[in-house]
N, C-alpha and C positions, 0 to 999 in steps of 0.2 A: 504493500500500500504506500509506503514511503516514496517509492520511485515516482509515483504520480506527482507528488509535491516537489520532488527534486527537479523533475522535468519542468514543472510550472515555474520554479525559481529561475531556471536557465532561460526560459522564455522571456522573463521580465528583467533579467539582470545580465549585463555583459561581464560582470565580475564572477569568476568561478568560485564554487564552494570547495573548501579543502576537505580532505578525508575526515579530519577532526571535527569540522563543522557538520558534516553529514552525520556523524555519530551523535552529536548533540541534538540534531534535528530528530533523529530516531528515538532519543530519550524524551524529548519535549512533546512530540506529537504521538499521542496514544491512540492506536486503532480502536475504533468502537463501532458497533452495529446499532442502528436505530431502526426499530420496526415501523412499518407503515402505521400512521396515525399516532405514533408515540411523540410526546413533547420533547423538544430540545430545551425550550424555555416557555414558561407560562407567565401570563400577565401578573404583575405583582412581585415576581422573583427578581433578584439581582443577577444580572448576567456576568458570571465569574469565569465562564469558559467561552472559547471560540472554537470553530472547527473549519476544516477544509474538506469539502465534499469530494470523495474519490468516486463514489457510485451512488446514484439515486437522485431524488428531487425533494425539495422542501418548500415550505411557504411561510411567510411572515405576514401576520394579519392581526386585526383588532376586531372585536365584536361590539356592536353598538347596543344601546339599551333595549332595542327590539329583538336582539338576538341575531342580527344580520352581520355576516362576516364581510370585512373590507380588506382585500388583499393589498399589502404594502409592497412586498417583493416576492418574486418567484426565484428559486435557487436550484441550480443543477450542478453537474460535475465541474470541477475546477473553479468553483465559486466559494467564497468565504461565508460562513454563517456566524453571525453575532448580532446582537441588538446594540448598535454602536453607542447610543446615549447611555444606556444602563451599564454597558461594559466599561466605558471611559469614566463616567461619573460615579459608578457604584451606587446607582439609584434604582428603585423598583422599575421594572419594565412596564411599558404601556401596551406591549404587544405579546402575542403568542408566536412561537415558531415550532412547527411540527413537520414530521416526515410525511410527504405525500406518497412516496414509494419507500420500500425498504432501502435503507441507506447504509453506506460504509463511509465513515468519516475519520479524519485524524483530529482528535480532540486535544486542546491545549488549555492550560490555565493562563490567566492574564499575567500572573506573577512570573511563571516560567518563560512566557514569551518575552516579557520586558527584560528580565534579568539574564536570560541565557541566549536569546536570539538577536536582540537589538544591537549587539556589538558586532554582528557579522555584516561586513560591507555588502555582500550580495543580498542579504535579507533587507537591509535598509534601502537599497536601490529598488528592489522589488516592491516594497511597501510604498515608496514614493509614486511609482508608476501605477500601482493598483489603486491608490487613493485618488490620483488624478483621473483615472478611468471611472472610478466610482462617482466622483464629483460631476464629471461630464454626463454620465448616464442618469444621475439624479436630476440634473438640470434639464436634460432632454425629456425625461419622463414628466416633469412638471409642465414643460411647454406643450407636451402632447395633450394634456388635459384641456387645452384651449382649442383643440382641433375637433373636427367632426368624428363620429364613431367610425366611419369608413376610413378616414385618414389614420386614426389610432390603430385600427386593425391592420392597415397596410404597413404602417411603421413597425408594428410587432412582427409581422411576417418577414419584413426586411431585416430587422435587428435580431430577433430571437425566434426563428421559425421552429426550432425544436420545442418551444413551449406549446405550440398547437397540438403536437403529438403526445406530449407528456402530461398535460393537464386538461381536465374536462371543460366543456364550454362554460359552465357556471363560474369556474375559477378564473378563466380568461376574461369573462365579462366583468367580474369584480375587479380584476387587475386593471382593466381598461376604464373602469368607472362607468359602465353602462349596464343595462338590464340584459338578460339572456335574449329576449326578443329583439332588442336593438342590435346586439351582436349578430344574431342570425341574419337580420336585414343587411348589416354591414358586410357580412361574409358573402351574401348573395348579390350585392351591388358594389363591386370593387371601385376604387377611385380610378377615374379616367385621367390619363396623363396627356 
């Protein structure tokens, strides 16, 4: 499982990992299986762990007072799982994160990541690039909410086509901020270029 993460680091960092650093990575990242529907984090808990998804799919969401789920993020292989605000500030999470499919992850504690990995140049370079990509993706997602349902669906198909095959229509609809019926119409009436 660790090879997936090491390959990921190489993708985002021109600085090579040493053999000693790879051994530390293997100590810090603990392989864990998360069953479908099992929580990684529940609303109200403090996020003390993060994970790197090796296999499977997860979702981050909130539930409103009517019991309706609102999808914040969808997560698949080679993506990071953590509720950033809770993880950074050690405050109770406003969100739930659970496995949509059976997952295999590399779990790490906040303390181990900071104390044992942050001194590695390759990890630091990777974190900078991943954070930049995350900021761009977040901004893109927010601007997407000002577009029509058809445009939202078209952008999802362009940016994350694997989501369409991994998550059911009601999850995709929630992620896009539309009803299932609106999503169905958007799928049947693509954006004309």
